[in-house]
C-alpha positions in Angstrom: 9.8 0.9 -7.9 6.3 -0.4 -8.2 5.9 -3.8 -9.7 2.1 -4.4 -9.4 -0.9 -2.7 -7.9 -4.2 -4.6 -7.4 -7.6 -3.0 -6.5 -10.8 -4.8 -5.5 -14.2 -3.4 -4.5 -13.0 0.2 -4.4 -15.0 3.1 -6.0 -16.1 2.2 -9.5 -14.0 -1.0 -9.5 -15.8 -4.2 -8.4 -13.7 -7.2 -9.4 -9.9 -7.3 -8.9 -8.0 -5.2 -11.4 -4.2 -5.1 -11.6 -1.8 -2.5 -13.0 1.5 -4.1 -13.7 4.9 -2.4 -14.3 6.7 -5.7 -14.9 8.2 -5.8 -18.4 7.7 -8.8 -20.7 10.6 -10.5 -22.5 10.5 -8.2 -25.5 13.7 -6.2 -26.0 12.1 -3.7 -28.4 13.2 -0.2 -27.3 14.4 -1.7 -24.0 16.9 1.0 -23.3 14.2 3.6 -23.4 11.4 1.9 -21.5 12.9 -0.7 -19.1 14.9 -0.4 -15.9 16.7 -3.4 -14.6 16.9 -4.0 -10.9 18.4 -7.3 -9.9 16.3 -10.0 -11.5 13.5 -7.6 -12.2 12.7 -5.7 -15.5 10.5 -2.8 -14.7 8.7 -0.4 -17.1 9.5 3.3 -16.6 5.9 4.3 -17.5 2.4 2.8 -17.9 -0.6 4.1 -19.6 -4.2 3.7 -18.4 -6.8 4.2 -21.1 -10.5 3.6 -21.6 -13.9 5.2 -21.7 -15.1 7.9 -19.3 -16.2 6.5 -15.9 -14.4 3.2 -16.6 -12.2 3.4 -13.5 -9.0 5.0 -14.7 -8.9 7.7 -12.0 -10.1 5.2 -9.4 -6.9 3.2 -9.8 -4.8 6.3 -9.0 -7.1 7.3 -6.2 -6.7 3.8 -4.7 -3.0 4.2 -4.8 -3.2 7.6 -3.0 -5.7 6.1 -0.5 -3.2 3.3 0.3 -0.4 5.9 0.8 -2.6 7.7 3.3 -3.6 4.5 5.1 0.1 4.0 5.8 1.4 7.5 6.4 -1.7 9.3 7.9 -3.2 6.9 10.4 -6.5 7.8 11.9 -6.3 9.4 15.4 -9.5 8.1 16.8 -11.0 4.6 16.6 -14.4 6.1 15.7 -13.0 7.7 12.5 -14.2 6.1 9.2 -12.2 5.8 6.0 -13.1 8.3 3.3 -13.9 5.9 0.4 -16.8 4.0 -1.0 -16.9 0.4 -2.1 -18.5 -0.6 -5.4 -22.1 0.6 -4.9 -23.8 -0.7 -8.1 -24.3 -4.2 -6.7 -26.3 -5.0 -3.5 -23.6 -7.3 -2.1 -20.4 -5.3 -2.7 -20.9 -2.7 0.1 -21.1 -5.7 2.5 -17.8 -7.1 1.3 -14.2 -6.2 2.1 -12.2 -3.8 -0.1 -8.7 -5.1 -0.9 -5.6 -3.2 -2.0 -2.2 -4.9 -2.6 1.1 -3.6 -3.9 4.4 -5.1 -4.9 7.4 -2.9 -5.0 11.2 -2.9 -4.8 13.0 -1.1 -1.9 16.8 -1.2 -1.7 16.9 -4.2 -4.0 14.3 -6.2 -2.0 10.9 -7.1 -3.2 8.0 -6.5 -0.8 4.3 -7.5 -1.1 1.9 -5.5 1.1 -1.8 -6.3 1.2 -4.6 -4.8 3.3 -8.3 -5.7 3.5 -10.8 -3.3 5.1 -14.3 -1.9 5.6 -15.2 1.7 6.1 -14.8 1.3 9.9 -11.7 -0.9 10.2 -8.8 -2.8 8.8 -9.8 -6.5 8.8 -6.6 -8.2 7.6 -3.1 -7.0 6.7 0.1 -8.7 5.7 3.6 -7.8 4.6 6.0 -10.3 2.8 9.5 -9.8 1.5 11.7 -11.8 -0.9 15.3 -11.9 0.0 15.6 -14.0 -2.2 13.0 -16.5 -0.8 9.6 -15.3 0.4 9.0 -14.8 4.1 6.4 -13.0 6.2 7.3 -9.8 8.0 3.9 -9.8 9.8 0.3 -10.9 9.6 -2.4 -8.9 11.2 -6.0 -9.8 12.1 -8.6 -7.7 13.8 -11.2 -8.8 16.4 -14.0 -6.6 15.1 -16.3 -7.3 18.1 -13.6 -6.1 20.6 -11.9 -3.7 18.2 -8.6 -5.3 19.0 -5.5 -5.8 16.7 -3.4 -9.0 16.8 0.0 -9.1 15.1 2.2 -12.1 14.4 5.7 -11.4 13.1 7.5 -13.8 10.9 10.2 -16.1 12.3 13.0 -14.2 10.6 12.0 -10.8 12.0 13.8 -9.5 15.1 11.4 -8.4 17.8 10.3 -9.3 21.3 7.0 -9.8 23.1 7.1 -6.3 24.7 7.6 -4.6 21.3 4.8 -6.6 19.7 2.4 -5.8 22.5 3.3 -2.1 22.3 2.7 -2.1 18.6 -0.6 -3.9 19.0 -1.8 -1.4 21.5 -0.9 1.5 19.2 -2.5 0.0 16.1 -6.1 1.0 16.4 -8.6 -1.2 14.5 -8.8 1.5 11.8 -5.0 1.9 11.6 -2.6 -0.2 9.6 0.3 -1.9 11.4 2.6 0.5 9.5 0.5 3.5 10.7 0.7 2.1 14.2 4.4 1.7 13.9 4.7 5.5 13.2 3.1 6.1 16.6 5.4 3.7 18.4 8.9 4.0 19.7 10.2 0.6 18.6 12.6 -0.4 15.9 11.8 -3.0 13.2 14.1 -2.6 10.2 11.7 -4.1 7.7 8.8 -1.9 8.7 11.0 1.2 8.5 12.1 0.2 5.0 8.5 0.0 3.9 7.6 3.3 5.6 10.6 5.0 3.9 9.4 3.7 0.5 5.9 5.0 0.9 7.2 8.4 2.1 10.0 9.0 -0.3 9.0 7.2 -3.5 5.2 7.1 -3.6 4.2 10.7 -4.1 0.7 12.2 -3.7 -1.6 12.2 -6.6 -1.4 15.3 -8.9 -4.7 16.9 -9.8 -5.5 19.6 -12.3 -5.2 22.3 -9.7 -2.3 20.8 -7.7 0.3 23.5 -6.9 3.7 22.3 -7.9 5.7 25.5 -7.8 7.5 24.9 -4.5 8.1 21.3 -5.3 9.7 22.0 -8.7 11.8 25.0 -7.6 13.1 23.0 -4.6 14.4 20.3 -7.0 15.8 22.9 -9.4 17.8 24.3 -6.4 19.1 20.8 -5.7 
């Protein structure tokens, strides 16, 4: 379940905007609108409303872009990301774009954050709360040499060889999670996050999206 999604300098959004699914303390119609998961109270649905061109669809596109960053890593280091930063300000195109998402997977809260330009991932980090917060990894990129450096948290089981293999497979325009998909190593926490992006976070549905096969498959189940 998604708890919070934050978007900065992406498309028509300049300053940080956050879409939250965390319920407040109100118990009004709680049985209809709220799911309880451990210590978290999560809304079943959220509405985004506003004037035309105010950024509603941009939030959804940012969520889909984040999914693709994780599950569909670029194959060549010369590939550029298909997005635009906020263009109606002379300084915004020179600044990093930032996406972060908090979610629950198998009862554990994760916080994933990625900072990027059109050419490369600049910074990336993954934290989990079980119950206290701890880093799974922190990633930085040497932009001049196009080299990725990954530091795992002290509670994460890995070895130097696995880390170096992951670094070599994480191109400067790949996320660490995308690099993990290309790598024959085992890190439980990374696999948990990959599973969430793959099984829970579905692609964006557009007006002409074909859903026949998807719906009939679920009916058969």
